[in-house]
C-alpha positions as CSV (number, residue, x, y, z in Angstrom):
1,M,57.0,49.7,14.8
2,H,55.1,47.3,17.1
3,V,53.1,48.1,20.2
4,G,52.6,45.0,22.3
5,N,49.6,44.8,24.5
6,P,47.8,47.4,26.6
7,S,49.9,46.6,29.7
8,T,53.0,48.0,27.9
9,L,51.5,51.5,27.5
10,T,52.6,54.5,29.4
11,Y,51.4,58.0,30.1
12,N,52.9,59.1,26.7
13,D,50.6,56.7,24.9
14,I,47.4,58.5,25.9
15,P,47.0,60.1,22.4
16,L,47.4,56.6,20.8
17,V,44.5,55.2,23.0
18,E,42.4,58.3,22.3
19,S,43.0,58.0,18.6
20,L,42.1,54.2,18.6
21,A,38.8,55.0,20.4
22,E,38.0,57.9,18.0
23,V,38.7,55.8,14.9
24,G,36.6,52.9,16.3
25,K,33.7,55.2,17.0
26,K,34.0,56.7,13.5
27,V,34.0,53.4,11.8
28,L,31.1,52.2,13.9
29,Q,29.1,55.3,12.9
30,E,30.0,54.9,9.2
31,Q,28.8,51.3,9.3
32,G,25.5,52.3,10.9
33,G,26.3,50.9,14.3
34,N,24.5,51.8,17.5
35,M,26.5,54.6,19.0
36,E,24.5,54.6,22.3
37,D,25.1,50.8,22.9
38,V,28.8,50.3,22.4
39,R,31.7,48.9,24.3
40,L,35.3,49.8,23.4
41,G,38.1,47.9,25.1
42,F,41.2,45.8,25.2
43,H,42.0,42.3,26.4
44,W,44.5,42.3,29.3
45,P,47.4,39.9,29.4
46,P,47.6,37.0,29.8
47,F,44.0,36.9,28.4
48,N,44.9,38.3,25.0
49,S,45.4,35.9,22.1
50,I,47.1,38.4,19.8
51,D,50.3,40.2,21.1
52,H,49.8,43.5,19.5
53,L,47.6,46.4,20.6
54,H,44.1,46.3,19.1
55,L,40.8,47.7,20.2
56,H,37.6,45.8,20.3
57,V,34.5,47.8,19.2
58,L,31.4,45.9,20.2
59,S,27.9,47.1,19.2
60,P,25.1,46.6,20.0
61,N,26.6,45.7,23.4
62,S,23.2,44.7,24.9
63,Q,22.7,42.1,22.2
64,M,25.9,40.1,22.6
65,G,25.6,36.4,23.4
66,F,26.5,34.9,26.7
67,L,30.1,34.0,25.8
68,S,30.8,37.4,24.2
69,R,29.3,39.2,27.3
70,L,31.6,37.1,29.5
71,L,34.7,37.7,27.4
72,H,34.2,41.4,26.9
73,R,32.8,42.6,30.2
74,P,34.9,44.9,32.3
75,A,37.0,42.6,34.5
76,F,40.6,41.8,35.1
77,W,40.8,40.2,31.6
78,F,39.1,43.1,29.7
79,M,39.6,46.8,30.2
80,T,37.4,49.5,28.6
81,A,39.1,52.2,26.7
82,D,37.9,54.8,29.2
83,K,39.3,52.8,32.1
84,L,42.7,52.3,30.3
85,L,42.8,56.1,29.8
86,E,42.1,56.7,33.5
87,R,44.9,54.2,34.4
88,L,47.4,55.9,32.1
89,Q,46.5,59.4,33.3
90,A,46.9,58.3,36.9
91,M,50.5,57.0,36.4
92,P,52.9,58.4,38.9
93,A,55.6,60.7,37.4
94,E,58.3,58.0,38.1
95,Q,56.4,55.6,35.8
96,Q,56.2,58.2,33.0
97,P,59.2,57.8,30.6
98,S,61.6,60.6,30.3
99,A,62.0,62.5,27.1
100,S,65.1,60.4,26.3
101,S,63.6,57.0,26.9
102,P,61.6,55.4,24.0
103,T,58.0,54.5,24.4
104,P,56.7,51.2,23.0
105,Q,55.6,53.1,19.9
106,Q,59.2,54.3,19.2
107,Q,60.9,50.9,19.6
108,P,61.6,49.2,16.4
109,D,60.0,45.8,15.6
110,T,62.7,43.2,16.4
111,K,61.6,40.1,14.5
112,P,64.3,37.7,13.2
113,E,65.3,38.3,9.6
114,G,62.9,36.9,7.1
115,E,60.0,36.7,9.6
116,Q,57.0,38.9,8.6
117,S,54.5,40.6,10.8
């Protein structure tokens, strides 16, 4: 199953985003990263170079170089995990999929035969 980019997410994907953030923090902690100086987030289309959902875990945030700070600062091209969760939680009911409509997580990966992910 393939989840595109963060703009394809819906209210029903809140647990997915929460899980990604939890796992990112857990791995950072296990690797001895600075838990007080971290940025978690997603590149927003069309400023994403990989068309599948993935979380950036950046630490120590305060020691990033100029280009990294520019590319990963909260702006219209990069959204923090907390901001994405706020956006999903604020979706009007009509944008929330019904129980019968599949979410991006439930839709099968539709690549041509022979093409690998």
